[in-house]
C-alpha positions in Angstrom: 0.0 -0.1 -0.4 3.0 2.4 0.3 3.5 3.1 -3.3 -0.4 3.6 -3.8 -0.6 6.0 -0.8 2.5 7.8 -1.5 1.1 8.7 -5.3 -2.0 9.7 -4.1 -0.6 12.0 -1.9 1.1 13.5 -4.8 -2.3 13.2 -6.4 -3.8 15.8 -3.6 -1.1 17.9 -3.7 -1.6 18.7 -7.3 -5.1 19.3 -6.7 -5.0 21.5 -3.6 -2.1 24.2 -4.2 -2.0 24.2 -0.4 -0.4 20.8 0.2 3.2 21.2 -0.7 4.1 18.7 -3.3 7.1 16.5 -2.8 10.1 17.0 -4.6 10.0 13.2 -6.1 7.9 10.1 -5.7 9.6 6.4 -5.4 6.7 4.4 -5.4 8.1 0.3 -4.9 5.6 -2.0 -7.3 2.8 0.2 -6.8 -1.1 -0.8 -6.6 -2.5 1.9 -9.4 -5.8 0.2 -10.4 -7.7 -2.5 -8.5 -11.1 -2.1 -10.7 -9.9 -5.1 -12.8 -7.9 -8.1 -12.9 -4.6 -7.6 -15.2 -2.6 -10.3 -17.2 0.4 -10.2 -14.7 -2.4 -10.7 -12.0 -3.9 -13.6 -13.4 -0.5 -15.2 -14.4 1.6 -14.5 -11.7 -1.6 -15.3 -8.8 -1.2 -19.2 -10.1 2.6 -19.4 -8.8 1.2 -18.6 -5.4 4.4 -16.6 -4.5 4.8 -13.7 -2.1 1.4 -11.6 -2.9 -2.1 -13.4 -4.8 -5.0 -12.3 -6.4 -6.7 -13.7 -2.8 -4.5 -11.4 -1.2 -5.4 -8.2 -2.8 -9.1 -9.3 -2.8 -8.9 -9.5 0.8 -6.8 -5.8 1.2 -9.5 -4.4 -1.2 -12.0 -5.2 1.6 -10.0 -3.1 4.0 -9.0 -0.7 2.4 -12.5 0.5 0.8 -15.7 0.9 1.5 -17.2 -1.4 -0.9 -16.7 -1.8 -4.6 -17.9 1.6 -5.5 -14.4 3.4 -4.1 -12.4 1.2 -6.5 -12.6 3.2 -9.2 -12.1 6.2 -7.6 -8.2 8.0 -8.1 -7.7 7.9 -4.3 -7.7 4.2 -4.4 -6.9 3.7 -7.7 -4.2 6.5 -9.0 -4.2 5.3 -13.0 -7.4 6.0 -13.1 -7.0 10.3 -12.4 -7.1 12.7 -14.9 -4.3 15.0 -15.4 -1.0 14.0 -13.4 1.1 15.9 -15.4 2.2 18.2 -12.5 3.1 15.0 -10.9 6.8 15.0 -9.2 10.0 13.4 -10.2 8.6 9.6 -10.1 10.6 6.6 -9.9 8.7 3.7 -10.1 9.9 -0.2 -9.5 8.4 -2.9 -10.6 9.3 -7.2 -10.6 9.0 -9.9 -13.0 7.0 -12.1 -10.6 4.7 -9.8 -9.0 0.7 -9.4 -9.1 1.1 -5.8 -9.2 3.8 -5.4 -12.5 1.2 -4.3 -15.2 -0.4 -1.5 -13.1 3.3 -0.3 -12.1 4.3 -0.5 -16.0 0.9 1.2 -17.0 1.0 3.5 -14.0 5.1 4.8 -15.5 3.9 4.9 -19.0 0.7 7.2 -17.7 2.9 9.2 -16.1 5.8 9.8 -19.0 3.0 10.4 -21.6 2.0 13.2 -19.3 5.1 14.4 -19.2 6.5 13.6 -16.3 10.2 12.7 -15.3 9.9 9.0 -14.7 12.6 6.5 -14.4 10.9 3.1 -14.7 13.1 0.6 -13.1 12.2 -3.6 -13.7 13.6 -6.2 -12.0 12.5 -9.5 -14.5 13.5 -11.8 -11.4 12.1 -10.3 -8.8 9.3 -11.1 -6.9 7.2 -8.5 -5.3 9.0 -7.2 -1.8 11.9 -7.8 -3.1 13.2 -4.7 -1.1 12.7 -6.8 1.9 15.0 -9.7 1.0 18.3 -7.5 1.0 20.7 -10.8 1.7 20.6 -11.2 -2.0 23.4 -9.8 -4.1 21.4 -8.7 -7.0 18.9 -7.1 -4.4 21.5 -5.1 -3.0 23.0 -3.9 -6.3 19.0 -3.1 -7.3 18.6 -1.0 -4.2 21.7 0.8 -4.9 20.4 1.8 -8.1 16.7 2.5 -6.8 18.3 4.6 -4.0 20.8 6.6 -6.3 17.8 7.2 -8.8 16.2 8.9 -5.8 19.4 10.6 -4.5 19.5 12.1 -8.0 15.6 13.1 -8.1 15.8 15.0 -4.8 19.2 17.0 -5.8 17.2 18.8 -8.8 16.5 22.5 -8.5 13.6 24.4 -9.8 16.3 25.7 -12.2 16.9 22.1 -13.9 15.3 21.3 -17.0 13.7 18.1 -15.6 12.5 19.5 -12.6 8.4 19.7 -12.5 
């Protein structure tokens, strides 16, 4: 839920000029649209890895009052209208993650709106890989992601990619 909450807060800052916009958002395997099942959700759920469709269905009931909330941008930010004012965005997806297609679609939506986006995709990783720091490939990925975030936070208003 962390990536979803982070991007929803940025959407709220876009809509309300009284809320300061963060310089960047780091979205690790974010939930961005709970209105439909994606191909990755269908395929990866069958593998019964870290996160499955069953888990998502339980989380939907905990996160929302009911199905009528599923299409709200505050729940499914991929369905938000204008995202052009979003901050520099780092979107991280994993190949063996039911949320993979949602993250890819959101990164593409942000890019299409002119937002500066870095999309890091780790094809052989599972959902939650950032918590498995004992694996050298995960360590390398996290260093790469942290460098992306450090760069995003160093951008000033005078830089051409600043929002």
